C-alpha positions in Angstrom: 8.3 46.1 12.9 6.9 43.2 13.5 7.8 39.9 12.0 7.0 36.7 11.1 8.4 33.5 9.6 7.2 30.6 8.8 9.1 27.5 6.6 8.7 24.2 5.6 10.1 21.0 3.0 7.9 20.4 0.4 8.6 17.4 -1.8 7.9 19.1 -4.8 10.2 21.2 -7.4 11.2 25.3 -7.1 9.6 25.9 -10.4 6.2 24.4 -9.0 6.5 25.8 -5.7 6.6 29.1 -7.5 4.5 29.1 -9.9 1.4 27.8 -7.0 2.6 31.0 -5.0 2.4 33.8 -8.1 -1.0 32.1 -9.5 -2.9 34.6 -7.3 -5.7 34.2 -9.0 -6.4 30.0 -7.7 -6.4 31.3 -3.9 -9.7 31.8 -3.4 -10.1 28.1 -3.8 -8.1 27.0 -1.0 -6.6 29.2 1.1 -9.4 29.9 3.9 -10.2 32.9 4.0 -9.5 34.2 0.7 -13.0 36.0 -0.9 -11.5 36.3 -3.5 -8.7 37.7 -5.9 -8.9 40.6 -8.9 -5.6 40.7 -10.7 -4.8 44.4 -11.8 -1.4 44.0 -13.5 1.0 41.8 -14.9 3.7 41.5 -16.5 6.8 39.0 -16.8 8.1 39.6 -13.0 5.5 41.5 -11.5 1.5 41.1 -10.8 -1.2 43.6 -9.0 -4.1 42.3 -7.4 -7.3 42.5 -5.1 -8.1 40.3 -3.2 -10.7 40.4 -0.5 -10.4 38.5 3.2 -13.5 38.0 4.9 -14.5 41.0 2.8 -11.6 43.7 3.6 -9.7 44.3 0.0 -6.5 45.3 -0.3 -4.6 45.8 -3.1 -0.9 43.6 -3.2 1.9 43.9 -5.9 4.9 40.8 -6.2 7.4 41.1 -8.0 10.2 38.3 -8.7 12.9 37.5 -11.4 15.0 34.4 -12.4 17.6 34.2 -11.1 16.5 33.0 -7.6 13.8 31.3 -6.0 12.5 35.0 -4.1 8.8 36.1 -4.5 8.6 39.5 -3.3 5.5 40.6 -1.7 3.8 44.2 -0.6 0.2 45.8 0.5 -0.2 48.5 3.1 -0.5 46.3 6.2 2.2 43.7 5.0 5.7 43.1 2.7 7.6 39.9 2.8 9.3 37.3 1.0 8.6 33.9 -0.5 12.3 32.0 -0.3 12.9 28.7 -1.7 15.8 27.0 -2.6 15.9 23.3 -3.7 16.9 20.8 -0.7 20.3 19.4 0.0 20.7 16.0 0.7 21.8 16.7 4.2 18.6 19.1 4.4 15.9 15.7 3.2 17.6 13.4 5.8 17.0 16.0 8.9 13.1 16.5 7.4 12.6 12.8 7.0 13.9 11.5 8.8 15.5 8.8 6.7 17.4 10.7 3.6 15.6 9.0 0.7 12.8 11.0 -1.4 9.2 11.4 -0.1 6.3 9.6 -2.3 9.4 8.6 -4.1 9.4 12.5 -4.9 13.2 13.3 -6.2 12.1 17.4 -6.2 12.4 19.1 -2.2 12.3 22.6 -2.2 12.8 24.2 1.4 10.2 27.4 1.5 11.0 30.4 4.3 8.2 33.1 4.7 8.1 36.2 5.9 6.2 38.3 6.7 6.8 42.1 8.1 3.8 44.0 9.0 4.2 47.7 9.3 3.6 49.9 12.5 1.0 51.3 13.0 -2.4 50.7 14.5 -3.5 47.6 13.1 -0.2 45.8 13.7 -1.3 43.8 17.4 -4.9 42.6 15.5 -2.5 41.7 13.0 -0.5 40.2 14.7 -1.9 38.0 17.3 -4.5 37.2 13.4 -1.7 35.9 11.1 0.1 33.9 13.9 -2.8 32.1 14.3 -3.7 31.6 10.8 -0.3 30.8 9.3 -0.3 26.8 10.1 -3.9 26.6 8.5 -2.8 28.8 5.8 0.3 27.0 5.0 -1.4 23.3 5.0 -3.5 24.9 2.6 -0.5 25.6 0.6 0.9 22.9 1.3 -2.2 20.3 0.0 -2.5 22.2 -3.1 1.0 22.1 -4.1 0.6 18.4 -3.4 -2.6 18.6 -5.9 -1.2 20.7 -8.3 2.0 19.1 -8.6 2.1 15.5 -8.2 0.8 13.6 -11.8 -0.4 10.5 -9.6 
């Protein structure tokens, strides 16, 4: 199995970040290549959605608990976890170089996204596509959080 990871610190609360991750029906508004999302089922701690990316449709399942900041997802080709935790002052100091809050915000979240590609014929192609696309997807997601979570 192929593992791809990315991480960042954002000036938003864990609650705001989790809400952004779980609001999959908004993905086409800001994620490059995401054409549409059709919510198929949803409960308090899960959702199932059909997602169209560049014309290819796949069913993704997400689940989470209220006790931690993890949101798990899987479909035929990939599985993964969004791991979100509040930052410590030391992490903030390391990430912004000054130890202060960013944009006057005192809530920061450390996000780590881990994606595992299922073994199979498409593994090399998916590894190449995801590795190339992940930086732009991360920037788009961070911008969406900035737009949604900042009151200004």
